[in-house]
N, CA, C and O atoms as a GROMACS GRO file, in nm:
protein
  636
    1MET      N    1   8.040   4.314   4.392
    1MET     CA    2   7.932   4.219   4.409
    1MET      C    3   7.813   4.284   4.481
    1MET      O    4   7.698   4.264   4.442
    2VAL      N    5   7.842   4.360   4.582
    2VAL     CA    6   7.735   4.424   4.658
    2VAL      C    7   7.663   4.527   4.572
    2VAL      O    8   7.541   4.538   4.576
    3GLU      N    9   7.739   4.603   4.495
    3GLU     CA   10   7.677   4.704   4.408
    3GLU      C   11   7.588   4.638   4.303
    3GLU      O   12   7.479   4.687   4.275
    4PHE      N   13   7.634   4.528   4.245
    4PHE     CA   14   7.550   4.459   4.147
    4PHE      C   15   7.424   4.402   4.213
    4PHE      O   16   7.316   4.407   4.155
    5ALA      N   17   7.439   4.348   4.332
    5ALA     CA   18   7.323   4.293   4.402
    5ALA      C   19   7.219   4.402   4.428
    5ALA      O   20   7.099   4.376   4.423
    6LEU      N   21   7.265   4.522   4.457
    6LEU     CA   22   7.171   4.630   4.487
    6LEU      C   23   7.113   4.694   4.360
    6LEU      O   24   6.994   4.724   4.354
    7SER      N   25   7.196   4.714   4.262
    7SER     CA   26   7.148   4.783   4.142
    7SER      C   27   7.116   4.688   4.026
    7SER      O   28   7.027   4.717   3.946
    8GLY      N   29   7.185   4.577   4.017
    8GLY     CA   30   7.164   4.485   3.905
    8GLY      C   31   7.027   4.420   3.906
    8GLY      O   32   6.964   4.405   3.802
    9VAL      N   33   6.981   4.380   4.023
    9VAL     CA   34   6.849   4.317   4.032
    9VAL      C   35   6.740   4.416   3.990
    9VAL      O   36   6.649   4.382   3.915
   10ALA      N   37   6.752   4.540   4.039
   10ALA     CA   38   6.654   4.642   4.001
   10ALA      C   39   6.660   4.671   3.851
   10ALA      O   40   6.557   4.692   3.787
   11ALA      N   41   6.781   4.673   3.795
   11ALA     CA   42   6.796   4.699   3.652
   11ALA      C   43   6.736   4.586   3.568
   11ALA      O   44   6.674   4.611   3.465
   12ILE      N   45   6.754   4.463   3.612
   12ILE     CA   46   6.698   4.348   3.538
   12ILE      C   47   6.544   4.352   3.542
   12ILE      O   48   6.479   4.328   3.441
   13ILE      N   49   6.488   4.382   3.658
   13ILE     CA   50   6.342   4.392   3.669
   13ILE      C   51   6.290   4.506   3.584
   13ILE      O   52   6.186   4.493   3.520
   14LEU      N   53   6.361   4.619   3.583
   14LEU     CA   54   6.322   4.732   3.498
   14LEU      C   55   6.329   4.696   3.350
   14LEU      O   56   6.241   4.734   3.273
   15LEU      N   57   6.431   4.623   3.311
   15LEU     CA   58   6.444   4.579   3.172
   15LEU      C   59   6.330   4.484   3.132
   15LEU      O   60   6.272   4.499   3.025
   16ILE      N   61   6.300   4.388   3.217
   16ILE     CA   62   6.191   4.295   3.188
   16ILE      C   63   6.058   4.368   3.183
   16ILE      O   64   5.975   4.340   3.097
   17SER      N   65   6.037   4.463   3.275
   17SER     CA   66   5.913   4.541   3.276
   17SER      C   67   5.898   4.624   3.150
   17SER      O   68   5.789   4.632   3.093
   18THR      N   69   6.006   4.686   3.106
   18THR     CA   70   6.002   4.767   2.984
   18THR      C   71   5.970   4.681   2.863
   18THR      O   72   5.888   4.719   2.779
   19PHE      N   73   6.033   4.566   2.854
   19PHE     CA   74   6.006   4.474   2.743
   19PHE      C   75   5.860   4.427   2.746
   19PHE      O   76   5.795   4.422   2.642
   20GLN      N   77   5.809   4.392   2.864
   20GLN     CA   78   5.672   4.344   2.876
   20GLN      C   79   5.571   4.452   2.838
   20GLN      O   80   5.471   4.424   2.772
   21LEU      N   81   5.597   4.575   2.880
   21LEU     CA   82   5.509   4.686   2.845
   21LEU      C   83   5.511   4.712   2.694
   21LEU      O   84   5.407   4.736   2.633
   22ALA      N   85   5.629   4.708   2.634
   22ALA     CA   86   5.640   4.727   2.489
   22ALA      C   87   5.568   4.616   2.414
   22ALA      O   88   5.500   4.643   2.314
   23LEU      N   89   5.581   4.492   2.459
   23LEU     CA   90   5.512   4.381   2.396
   23LEU      C   91   5.360   4.397   2.407
   23LEU      O   92   5.287   4.371   2.312
   24GLY      N   93   5.313   4.439   2.524
   24GLY     CA   94   5.170   4.461   2.543
   24GLY      C   95   5.116   4.571   2.454
   24GLY      O   96   5.008   4.557   2.396
   25MET      N   97   5.189   4.681   2.441
   25MET     CA   98   5.145   4.791   2.355
   25MET      C   99   5.147   4.750   2.208
   25MET      O  100   5.059   4.789   2.131
   26TRP      N  101   5.246   4.671   2.169
   26TRP     CA  102   5.250   4.621   2.031
   26TRP      C  103   5.131   4.530   2.003
   26TRP      O  104   5.067   4.542   1.899
   27ASN      N  105   5.101   4.440   2.097
   27ASN     CA  106   4.984   4.351   2.081
   27ASN      C  107   4.855   4.430   2.073
   27ASN      O  108   4.769   4.400   1.991
   28TYR      N  109   4.841   4.532   2.158
   28TYR     CA  110   4.719   4.614   2.157
   28TYR      C  111   4.705   4.688   2.025
   28TYR      O  112   4.597   4.688   1.965
   29HIS      N  113   4.812   4.751   1.979
   29HIS     CA  114   4.807   4.825   1.853
   29HIS      C  115   4.776   4.731   1.735
   29HIS      O  116   4.696   4.765   1.648
   30THR      N  117   4.839   4.616   1.733
   30THR     CA  118   4.817   4.519   1.625
   30THR      C  119   4.674   4.469   1.626
   30THR      O  120   4.612   4.457   1.520
   31LEU      N  121   4.620   4.440   1.743
   31LEU     CA  122   4.481   4.394   1.754
   31LEU      C  123   4.384   4.503   1.707
   31LEU      O  124   4.291   4.474   1.631
   32ALA      N  125   4.405   4.627   1.752
   32ALA     CA  126   4.318   4.737   1.710
   32ALA      C  127   4.325   4.759   1.559
   32ALA      O  128   4.222   4.784   1.496
   33TYR      N  129   4.444   4.750   1.502
   33TYR     CA  130   4.461   4.766   1.358
   33TYR      C  131   4.390   4.653   1.282
   33TYR      O  132   4.324   4.678   1.182
   34ALA      N  133   4.405   4.531   1.329
   34ALA     CA  134   4.342   4.417   1.262
   34ALA      C  135   4.190   4.427   1.266
   34ALA      O  136   4.123   4.399   1.167
   35VAL      N  137   4.135   4.468   1.380
   35VAL     CA  138   3.989   4.482   1.392
   35VAL      C  139   3.941   4.594   1.299
   35VAL      O  140   3.838   4.579   1.233
   36HIS      N  141   4.013   4.704   1.294
   36HIS     CA  142   3.974   4.814   1.205
   36HIS      C  143   3.978   4.772   1.059
   36HIS      O  144   3.886   4.802   0.983
   37GLN      N  145   4.083   4.702   1.019
   37GLN     CA  146   4.095   4.656   0.880
   37GLN      C  147   3.988   4.552   0.848
   37GLN      O  148   3.935   4.551   0.737
   38GLY      N  149   3.956   4.465   0.942
   38GLY     CA  150   3.851   4.366   0.921
   38GLY      C  151   3.715   4.431   0.901
   38GLY      O  152   3.636   4.388   0.817
   39THR      N  153   3.688   4.535   0.978
   39THR     CA  154   3.560   4.607   0.965
   39THR      C  155   3.555   4.682   0.832
   39THR      O  156   3.451   4.684   0.766
   40ARG      N  157   3.664   4.742   0.792
   40ARG     CA  158   3.668   4.811   0.663
   40ARG      C  159   3.649   4.712   0.547
   40ARG      O  160   3.581   4.742   0.449
   41TYR      N  161   3.709   4.595   0.561
   41TYR     CA  162   3.696   4.492   0.458
   41TYR      C  163   3.550   4.446   0.446
   41TYR      O  164   3.498   4.432   0.335
   42ALA      N  165   3.484   4.424   0.559
   42ALA     CA  166   3.345   4.378   0.557
   42ALA      C  167   3.249   4.488   0.512
   42ALA      O  168   3.142   4.458   0.459
   43ALA      N  169   3.284   4.616   0.533
   43ALA     CA  170   3.196   4.726   0.499
   43ALA      C  171   3.174   4.740   0.349
   43ALA      O  172   3.075   4.801   0.307
   44VAL      N  173   3.262   4.687   0.268
   44VAL     CA  174   3.246   4.696   0.123
   44VAL      C  175   3.193   4.564   0.065
   44VAL      O  176   3.200   4.542  -0.056
   45LYS      N  177   3.142   4.478   0.150
   45LYS     CA  178   3.090   4.348   0.106
   45LYS      C  179   2.942   4.334   0.143
   45LYS      O  180   2.899   4.226   0.183
   46GLY      N  181   2.866   4.440   0.129
   46GLY     CA  182   2.726   4.441   0.169
   46GLY      C  183   2.632   4.387   0.062
   46GLY      O  184   2.665   4.291  -0.008
   47VAL      N  185   2.514   4.448   0.050
   47VAL     CA  186   2.407   4.400  -0.036
   47VAL      C  187   2.448   4.399  -0.183
   47VAL      O  188   2.401   4.315  -0.260
   48GLY      N  189   2.536   4.491  -0.223
   48GLY     CA  190   2.581   4.494  -0.362
   48GLY      C  191   2.656   4.369  -0.403
   48GLY      O  192   2.658   4.334  -0.521
   49CYS      N  193   2.715   4.301  -0.307
   49CYS     CA  194   2.790   4.179  -0.337
   49CYS      C  195   2.701   4.056  -0.347
   49CYS      O  196   2.746   3.952  -0.396
   50THR      N  197   2.578   4.066  -0.303
   50THR     CA  198   2.487   3.951  -0.308
   50THR      C  199   2.392   3.958  -0.427
   50THR      O  200   2.314   3.865  -0.449
   51LEU      N  201   2.396   4.067  -0.502
   51LEU     CA  202   2.309   4.081  -0.619
   51LEU      C  203   2.354   3.987  -0.730
   51LEU      O  204   2.472   3.954  -0.738
   52PRO      N  205   2.262   3.943  -0.815
   52PRO     CA  206   2.301   3.854  -0.925
   52PRO      C  207   2.408   3.918  -1.013
   52PRO      O  208   2.400   4.036  -1.049
   53GLY      N  209   2.507   3.839  -1.047
   53GLY     CA  210   2.618   3.887  -1.129
   53GLY      C  211   2.739   3.928  -1.047
   53GLY      O  212   2.849   3.938  -1.100
   54ASN      N  213   2.720   3.951  -0.919
   54ASN     CA  214   2.832   3.986  -0.831
   54ASN      C  215   2.869   3.865  -0.746
   54ASN      O  216   2.782   3.788  -0.705
   55SER      N  217   2.995   3.851  -0.721
   55SER     CA  218   3.038   3.737  -0.639
   55SER      C  219   3.143   3.780  -0.536
   55SER      O  220   3.242   3.711  -0.513
   56CYS      N  221   3.119   3.896  -0.474
   56CYS     CA  222   3.218   3.946  -0.379
   56CYS      C  223   3.174   3.931  -0.233
   56CYS      O  224   3.241   3.982  -0.143
   57ALA      N  225   3.062   3.860  -0.209
   57ALA     CA  226   3.018   3.838  -0.071
   57ALA      C  227   3.122   3.755   0.004
   57ALA      O  228   3.186   3.668  -0.054
   58VAL      N  229   3.138   3.782   0.132
   58VAL     CA  230   3.236   3.711   0.214
   58VAL      C  231   3.168   3.639   0.329
   58VAL      O  232   3.056   3.672   0.369
   59THR      N  233   3.239   3.542   0.382
   59THR     CA  234   3.188   3.464   0.494
   59THR      C  235   3.260   3.506   0.622
   59THR      O  236   3.363   3.574   0.618
   60LEU      N  237   3.205   3.463   0.734
   60LEU     CA  238   3.271   3.488   0.861
   60LEU      C  239   3.410   3.426   0.864
   60LEU      O  240   3.502   3.481   0.924
   61GLY      N  241   3.425   3.311   0.800
   61GLY     CA  242   3.555   3.244   0.796
   61GLY      C  243   3.660   3.327   0.725
   61GLY      O  244   3.774   3.334   0.769
   62VAL      N  245   3.622   3.388   0.615
   62VAL     CA  246   3.716   3.472   0.539
   62VAL      C  247   3.755   3.596   0.621
   62VAL      O  248   3.872   3.633   0.625
   63ILE      N  249   3.657   3.658   0.686
   63ILE     CA  250   3.686   3.776   0.768
   63ILE      C  251   3.774   3.736   0.887
   63ILE      O  252   3.867   3.809   0.922
   64ALA      N  253   3.745   3.622   0.949
   64ALA     CA  254   3.826   3.575   1.062
   64ALA      C  255   3.970   3.548   1.019
   64ALA      O  256   4.064   3.581   1.091
   65GLN      N  257   3.986   3.487   0.903
   65GLN     CA  258   4.122   3.461   0.853
   65GLN      C  259   4.194   3.592   0.822
   65GLN      O  260   4.315   3.605   0.844
   66ARG      N  261   4.120   3.690   0.770
   66ARG     CA  262   4.181   3.820   0.741
   66ARG      C  263   4.226   3.888   0.870
   66ARG      O  264   4.333   3.948   0.875
   67LEU      N  265   4.144   3.878   0.975
   67LEU     CA  266   4.183   3.934   1.105
   67LEU      C  267   4.312   3.868   1.156
   67LEU      O  268   4.400   3.936   1.210
   68ALA      N  269   4.322   3.738   1.138
   68ALA     CA  270   4.440   3.666   1.184
   68ALA      C  271   4.564   3.704   1.104
   68ALA      O  272   4.673   3.716   1.160
   69VAL      N  273   4.548   3.725   0.973
   69VAL     CA  274   4.662   3.761   0.888
   69VAL      C  275   4.710   3.903   0.917
   69VAL      O  276   4.830   3.928   0.928
   70VAL      N  277   4.616   3.995   0.930
   70VAL     CA  278   4.653   4.134   0.956
   70VAL      C  279   4.704   4.150   1.100
   70VAL      O  280   4.793   4.232   1.125
   71GLY      N  281   4.650   4.074   1.192
   71GLY     CA  282   4.691   4.081   1.332
   71GLY      C  283   4.808   3.990   1.363
   71GLY      O  284   4.803   3.914   1.460
   72ILE      N  285   4.911   3.998   1.284
   72ILE     CA  286   5.026   3.911   1.303
   72ILE      C  287   5.090   3.940   1.439
   72ILE      O  288   5.104   4.055   1.478
   73GLY      N  289   5.128   3.836   1.508
   73GLY     CA  290   5.186   3.851   1.641
   73GLY      C  291   5.087   3.833   1.753
   73GLY      O  292   5.126   3.812   1.868
   74VAL      N  293   4.958   3.841   1.721
   74VAL     CA  294   4.854   3.815   1.820
   74VAL      C  295   4.796   3.678   1.787
   74VAL      O  296   4.729   3.663   1.685
   75PRO      N  297   4.820   3.577   1.871
   75PRO     CA  298   4.777   3.441   1.837
   75PRO      C  299   4.626   3.429   1.824
   75PRO      O  300   4.551   3.472   1.912
   76SER      N  301   4.581   3.371   1.713
   76SER     CA  302   4.437   3.361   1.687
   76SER      C  303   4.367   3.266   1.784
   76SER      O  304   4.244   3.269   1.794
   77ASN      N  305   4.440   3.184   1.853
   77ASN     CA  306   4.378   3.095   1.951
   77ASN      C  307   4.367   3.160   2.089
   77ASN      O  308   4.324   3.096   2.184
   78LYS      N  309   4.406   3.287   2.099
   78LYS     CA  310   4.397   3.361   2.225
   78LYS      C  311   4.309   3.485   2.214
   78LYS      O  312   4.299   3.563   2.309
   79VAL      N  313   4.245   3.505   2.098
   79VAL     CA  314   4.164   3.624   2.074
   79VAL      C  315   4.017   3.584   2.065
   79VAL      O  316   3.982   3.490   1.994
   80ASN      N  317   3.932   3.654   2.138
   80ASN     CA  318   3.787   3.635   2.129
   80ASN      C  319   3.729   3.750   2.048
   80ASN      O  320   3.755   3.866   2.078
   81VAL      N  321   3.651   3.717   1.944
   81VAL     CA  322   3.598   3.818   1.853
   81VAL      C  323   3.447   3.808   1.848
   81VAL      O  324   3.390   3.699   1.848
   82THR      N  325   3.382   3.925   1.845
   82THR     CA  326   3.236   3.932   1.833
   82THR      C  327   3.202   4.015   1.711
   82THR      O  328   3.247   4.129   1.697
   83PHE      N  329   3.122   3.959   1.622
   83PHE     CA  330   3.072   4.027   1.503
   83PHE      C  331   2.929   4.069   1.532
   83PHE      O  332   2.846   3.983   1.561
   84THR      N  333   2.897   4.199   1.523
   84THR     CA  334   2.763   4.249   1.557
   84THR      C  335   2.708   4.328   1.439
   84THR      O  336   2.777   4.411   1.381
   85THR      N  337   2.582   4.301   1.405
   85THR     CA  338   2.514   4.373   1.296
   85THR      C  339   2.437   4.491   1.353
   85THR      O  340   2.431   4.511   1.474
   86ASP      N  341   2.378   4.570   1.263
   86ASP     CA  342   2.303   4.689   1.303
   86ASP      C  343   2.179   4.652   1.384
   86ASP      O  344   2.137   4.730   1.471
   87SER      N  345   2.120   4.538   1.358
   87SER     CA  346   2.000   4.497   1.432
   87SER      C  347   2.034   4.433   1.567
   87SER      O  348   1.943   4.398   1.643
   88GLY      N  349   2.162   4.417   1.598
   88GLY     CA  350   2.205   4.365   1.726
   88GLY      C  351   2.235   4.216   1.728
   88GLY      O  352   2.262   4.160   1.834
   89VAL      N  353   2.230   4.150   1.612
   89VAL     CA  354   2.262   4.008   1.605
   89VAL      C  355   2.414   3.992   1.618
   89VAL      O  356   2.490   4.051   1.542
   90SER      N  357   2.455   3.910   1.714
   90SER     CA  358   2.598   3.891   1.738
   90SER      C  359   2.639   3.748   1.710
   90SER      O  360   2.566   3.653   1.740
   91THR      N  361   2.757   3.735   1.653
   91THR     CA  362   2.820   3.605   1.634
   91THR      C  363   2.954   3.610   1.706
   91THR      O  364   3.035   3.700   1.682
   92VAL      N  365   2.977   3.514   1.794
   92VAL     CA  366   3.098   3.514   1.875
   92VAL      C  367   3.192   3.403   1.828
   92VAL      O  368   3.150   3.289   1.808
   93CYS      N  369   3.317   3.439   1.810
   93CYS     CA  370   3.423   3.343   1.780
   93CYS      C  371   3.517   3.340   1.900
   93CYS      O  372   3.597   3.432   1.918
   94SER      N  373   3.505   3.238   1.978
   94SER     CA  374   3.585   3.230   2.100
   94SER      C  375   3.657   3.097   2.107
   94SER      O  376   3.599   2.998   2.151
   95PRO      N  377   3.780   3.091   2.066
   95PRO     CA  378   3.869   3.191   2.010
   95PRO      C  379   3.846   3.211   1.860
   95PRO      O  380   3.762   3.145   1.798
   96LEU      N  381   3.922   3.302   1.805
   96LEU     CA  382   3.905   3.341   1.664
   96LEU      C  383   3.923   3.224   1.568
   96LEU      O  384   3.850   3.215   1.469
   97ASN      N  385   4.017   3.136   1.594
   97ASN     CA  386   4.044   3.027   1.498
   97ASN      C  387   3.930   2.926   1.487
   97ASN      O  388   3.932   2.842   1.398
   98THR      N  389   3.830   2.932   1.576
   98THR     CA  390   3.714   2.843   1.562
   98THR      C  391   3.622   2.886   1.448
   98THR      O  392   3.537   2.808   1.406
   99CYS      N  393   3.638   3.006   1.399
   99CYS     CA  394   3.552   3.056   1.291
   99CYS      C  395   3.617   3.051   1.154
   99CYS      O  396   3.557   3.094   1.056
  100PHE      N  397   3.738   2.999   1.145
  100PHE     CA  398   3.807   2.995   1.016
  100PHE      C  399   3.730   2.918   0.910
  100PHE      O  400   3.742   2.949   0.792
  101SER      N  401   3.652   2.820   0.948
  101SER     CA  402   3.577   2.739   0.851
  101SER      C  403   3.429   2.774   0.849
  101SER      O  404   3.350   2.700   0.790
  102ASN      N  405   3.390   2.884   0.913
  102ASN     CA  406   3.249   2.924   0.917
  102ASN      C  407   3.207   2.978   0.780
  102ASN      O  408   3.266   3.075   0.730
  103ALA      N  409   3.107   2.916   0.718
  103ALA     CA  410   3.065   2.952   0.583
  103ALA      C  411   2.944   3.044   0.580
  103ALA      O  412   2.880   3.059   0.476
  104THR      N  413   2.911   3.107   0.692
  104THR     CA  414   2.798   3.199   0.699
  104THR      C  415   2.835   3.331   0.633
  104THR      O  416   2.937   3.391   0.668
  105VAL      N  417   2.753   3.378   0.539
  105VAL     CA  418   2.778   3.507   0.473
  105VAL      C  419   2.756   3.618   0.575
  105VAL      O  420   2.656   3.621   0.646
  106TRP      N  421   2.853   3.709   0.581
  106TRP     CA  422   2.844   3.820   0.676
  106TRP      C  423   2.887   3.949   0.610
  106TRP      O  424   2.990   3.949   0.543
  107PRO      N  425   2.816   4.058   0.624
  107PRO     CA  426   2.696   4.077   0.705
  107PRO      C  427   2.576   4.005   0.645
  107PRO      O  428   2.562   3.997   0.523
  108PRO      N  429   2.489   3.952   0.732
  108PRO     CA  430   2.377   3.872   0.683
  108PRO      C  431   2.268   3.957   0.621
  108PRO      O  432   2.257   4.077   0.648
  109ALA      N  433   2.187   3.894   0.536
  109ALA     CA  434   2.076   3.963   0.471
  109ALA      C  435   1.952   3.972   0.561
  109ALA      O  436   1.860   4.047   0.531
  110THR      N  437   1.950   3.895   0.671
  110THR     CA  438   1.835   3.902   0.761
  110THR      C  439   1.825   4.040   0.822
  110THR      O  440   1.927   4.101   0.857
  111SER      N  441   1.703   4.090   0.835
  111SER     CA  442   1.675   4.225   0.886
  111SER      C  443   1.744   4.333   0.804
  111SER      O  444   1.767   4.444   0.852
  112LEU      N  445   1.778   4.300   0.679
  112LEU     CA  446   1.848   4.392   0.588
  112LEU      C  447   1.975   4.448   0.652
  112LEU      O  448   2.009   4.565   0.632
  113ASP      N  449   2.046   4.365   0.728
  113ASP     CA  450   2.169   4.409   0.794
  113ASP      C  451   2.283   4.431   0.697
  113ASP      O  452   2.386   4.487   0.735
  114ASN      N  453   2.267   4.388   0.572
  114ASN     CA  454   2.373   4.411   0.472
  114ASN      C  455   2.342   4.528   0.381
  114ASN      O  456   2.410   4.548   0.280
  115ALA      N  457   2.239   4.607   0.414
  115ALA     CA  458   2.200   4.722   0.330
  115ALA      C  459   2.299   4.837   0.347
  115ALA      O  460   2.364   4.851   0.451
  116VAL      N  461   2.310   4.918   0.244
  116VAL     CA  462   2.399   5.033   0.246
  116VAL      C  463   2.354   5.128   0.358
  116VAL      O  464   2.236   5.159   0.371
  117GLY      N  465   2.450   5.173   0.438
  117GLY     CA  466   2.422   5.264   0.548
  117GLY      C  467   2.405   5.197   0.683
  117GLY      O  468   2.411   5.263   0.786
  118LYS      N  469   2.385   5.065   0.683
  118LYS     CA  470   2.374   4.993   0.811
  118LYS      C  471   2.513   4.982   0.874
  118LYS      O  472   2.614   4.983   0.804
  119ARG      N  473   2.516   4.973   1.004
  119ARG     CA  474   2.643   4.966   1.077
  119ARG      C  475   2.678   4.822   1.112
  119ARG      O  476   2.592   4.740   1.144
  120ILE      N  477   2.806   4.794   1.103
  120ILE     CA  478   2.859   4.666   1.148
  120ILE      C  479   2.970   4.694   1.248
  120ILE      O  480   3.043   4.793   1.236
  121THR      N  481   2.983   4.606   1.346
  121THR     CA  482   3.084   4.624   1.450
  121THR      C  483   3.159   4.494   1.470
  121THR      O  484   3.100   4.386   1.478
  122ILE      N  485   3.289   4.505   1.478
  122ILE     CA  486   3.374   4.391   1.515
  122ILE      C  487   3.448   4.431   1.641
  122ILE      O  488   3.515   4.534   1.646
  123SER      N  489   3.434   4.348   1.744
  123SER     CA  490   3.501   4.370   1.872
  123SER      C  491   3.590   4.251   1.902
  123SER      O  492   3.555   4.137   1.870
  124ALA      N  493   3.703   4.276   1.964
  124ALA     CA  494   3.795   4.168   1.997
  124ALA      C  495   3.856   4.192   2.134
  124ALA      O  496   3.872   4.306   2.178
  125LYS      N  497   3.891   4.082   2.200
  125LYS     CA  498   3.962   4.088   2.328
  125LYS      C  499   4.076   3.989   2.324
  125LYS      O  500   4.061   3.875   2.279
  126PHE      N  501   4.192   4.034   2.372
  126PHE     CA  502   4.311   3.949   2.379
  126PHE      C  503   4.363   3.951   2.521
  126PHE      O  504   4.379   4.058   2.580
  127GLN      N  505   4.391   3.834   2.576
  127GLN     CA  506   4.442   3.827   2.712
  127GLN      C  507   4.595   3.822   2.709
  127GLN      O  508   4.654   3.723   2.666
  128LEU      N  509   4.656   3.929   2.756
  128LEU     CA  510   4.801   3.938   2.763
  128LEU      C  511   4.848   3.882   2.896
  128LEU      O  512   4.799   3.923   3.002
  129ARG      N  513   4.940   3.790   2.892
  129ARG     CA  514   4.996   3.730   3.014
  129ARG      C  515   5.125   3.803   3.050
  129ARG      O  516   5.219   3.809   2.970
  130ALA      N  517   5.130   3.860   3.171
  130ALA     CA  518   5.248   3.934   3.216
  130ALA      C  519   5.347   3.839   3.283
  130ALA      O  520   5.311   3.762   3.371
  131VAL      N  521   5.472   3.846   3.240
  131VAL     CA  522   5.576   3.757   3.290
  131VAL      C  523   5.635   3.808   3.420
  131VAL      O  524   5.693   3.729   3.495
  132LEU      N  525   5.623   3.935   3.450
  132LEU     CA  526   5.691   3.995   3.564
  132LEU      C  527   5.658   3.927   3.696
  132LEU      O  528   5.747   3.910   3.779
  133LEU      N  529   5.534   3.888   3.719
  133LEU     CA  530   5.497   3.824   3.845
  133LEU      C  531   5.564   3.688   3.863
  133LEU      O  532   5.579   3.639   3.975
  134PHE      N  533   5.605   3.629   3.754
  134PHE     CA  534   5.671   3.498   3.762
  134PHE      C  535   5.805   3.509   3.834
  134PHE      O  536   5.849   3.412   3.896
  135PHE      N  537   5.870   3.624   3.827
  135PHE     CA  538   6.001   3.644   3.887
  135PHE      C  539   5.996   3.703   4.028
  135PHE      O  540   6.100   3.738   4.084
  136TRP      N  541   5.877   3.716   4.084
  136TRP     CA  542   5.865   3.777   4.217
  136TRP      C  543   5.933   3.690   4.321
  136TRP      O  544   5.901   3.572   4.332
  137PRO      N  545   6.026   3.746   4.400
  137PRO     CA  546   6.100   3.664   4.496
  137PRO      C  547   6.012   3.615   4.611
  137PRO      O  548   5.921   3.684   4.656
  138GLY      N  549   6.043   3.495   4.658
  138GLY     CA  550   5.972   3.440   4.772
  138GLY      C  551   5.848   3.362   4.736
  138GLY      O  552   5.784   3.306   4.825
  139GLN      N  553   5.813   3.358   4.611
  139GLN     CA  554   5.694   3.285   4.569
  139GLN      C  555   5.735   3.148   4.518
  139GLN      O  556   5.824   3.136   4.434
  140SER      N  557   5.670   3.046   4.570
  140SER     CA  558   5.707   2.911   4.526
  140SER      C  559   5.642   2.876   4.393
  140SER      O  560   5.708   2.824   4.303
  141SER      N  561   5.515   2.904   4.381
  141SER     CA  562   5.444   2.873   4.257
  141SER      C  563   5.359   2.994   4.220
  141SER      O  564   5.266   3.029   4.293
  142GLN      N  565   5.390   3.056   4.111
  142GLN     CA  566   5.321   3.178   4.072
  142GLN      C  567   5.270   3.164   3.929
  142GLN      O  568   5.345   3.123   3.840
  143SER      N  569   5.145   3.197   3.908
  143SER     CA  570   5.092   3.195   3.772
  143SER      C  571   5.115   3.332   3.710
  143SER      O  572   5.138   3.431   3.780
  144TYR      N  573   5.108   3.337   3.580
  144TYR     CA  574   5.127   3.463   3.510
  144TYR      C  575   5.008   3.555   3.534
  144TYR      O  576   4.893   3.509   3.538
  145GLY      N  577   5.034   3.684   3.551
  145GLY     CA  578   4.927   3.782   3.561
  145GLY      C  579   4.865   3.803   3.423
  145GLY      O  580   4.932   3.784   3.322
  146ALA      N  581   4.739   3.841   3.419
  146ALA     CA  582   4.670   3.856   3.291
  146ALA      C  583   4.600   3.991   3.284
  146ALA      O  584   4.542   4.038   3.383
  147VAL      N  585   4.605   4.052   3.166
  147VAL     CA  586   4.537   4.178   3.138
  147VAL      C  587   4.461   4.160   3.008
  147VAL      O  588   4.517   4.110   2.910
  148TRP      N  589   4.334   4.202   3.004
  148TRP     CA  590   4.256   4.195   2.881
  148TRP      C  591   4.277   4.321   2.800
  148TRP      O  592   4.264   4.432   2.852
  149LEU      N  593   4.311   4.305   2.673
  149LEU     CA  594   4.328   4.417   2.580
  149LEU      C  595   4.210   4.418   2.483
  149LEU      O  596   4.202   4.330   2.397
  150PRO      N  597   4.118   4.515   2.494
  150PRO     CA  598   4.002   4.519   2.405
  150PRO      C  599   4.024   4.610   2.284
  150PRO      O  600   4.101   4.706   2.289
  151ALA      N  601   3.955   4.578   2.174
  151ALA     CA  602   3.956   4.662   2.055
  151ALA      C  603   3.820   4.649   1.988
  151ALA      O  604   3.760   4.542   1.988
  152SER      N  605   3.772   4.759   1.929
  152SER     CA  606   3.642   4.757   1.864
  152SER      C  607   3.642   4.858   1.749
  152SER      O  608   3.707   4.962   1.756
  153SER      N  609   3.568   4.825   1.644
  153SER     CA  610   3.558   4.913   1.530
  153SER      C  611   3.417   4.903   1.470
  153SER      O  612   3.363   4.794   1.457
  154THR      N  613   3.360   5.017   1.435
  154THR     CA  614   3.227   5.022   1.373
  154THR      C  615   3.236   5.097   1.241
  154THR      O  616   3.297   5.204   1.235
  155GLN      N  617   3.176   5.041   1.137
  155GLN     CA  618   3.174   5.104   1.005
  155GLN      C  619   3.033   5.095   0.946
  155GLN      O  620   2.955   5.007   0.981
  156GLN      N  621   3.003   5.187   0.857
  156GLN     CA  622   2.879   5.177   0.779
  156GLN      C  623   2.908   5.099   0.653
  156GLN      O  624   3.015   5.111   0.593
  157ILE      N  625   2.810   5.018   0.612
  157ILE     CA  626   2.825   4.943   0.487
  157ILE      C  627   2.820   5.042   0.370
  157ILE      O  628   2.730   5.126   0.362
  158ILE      N  629   2.915   5.031   0.283
  158ILE     CA  630   2.930   5.126   0.173
  158ILE      C  631   2.874   5.072   0.042
  158ILE      O  632   2.818   5.148  -0.037
  159PHE      N  633   2.888   4.943   0.019
  159PHE     CA  634   2.850   4.886  -0.111
  159PHE      C  635   2.762   4.766  -0.092
  159PHE      O  636   2.719   4.705  -0.189
   0.00000   0.00000   0.00000
């Protein structure tokens, strides 16, 4: 009993810490991958998609839904996303699921931000809640610790 009390508690905390760190790294990698894929998807939907005869232009809602699908495991109601054009116009989705029904074509044609060679940037932040502080002994009421995980991707419009 004494040996378990001395080593078992430390082993349980180490196990929980390892799991929490692995979960955080998985969330970060998934978020970064989703942002990169979203930017690549939008980079091929520029001015060529708005010309007569083409119908491949996308909206912010479609891109937001694509980010949510590719970023599986990262809840869309906990992610803040910023869409930025080459001229510096930003659209913020805070949280991401508020933009699912946004019908604004992106990248926009204003300031020729959808022209070939212009840069588009998608940035996202996810707040990871750490469970480890919840188990800290001697605390009567403890809230979860939080860490912001940022991800950003910039691409040139190709088409």
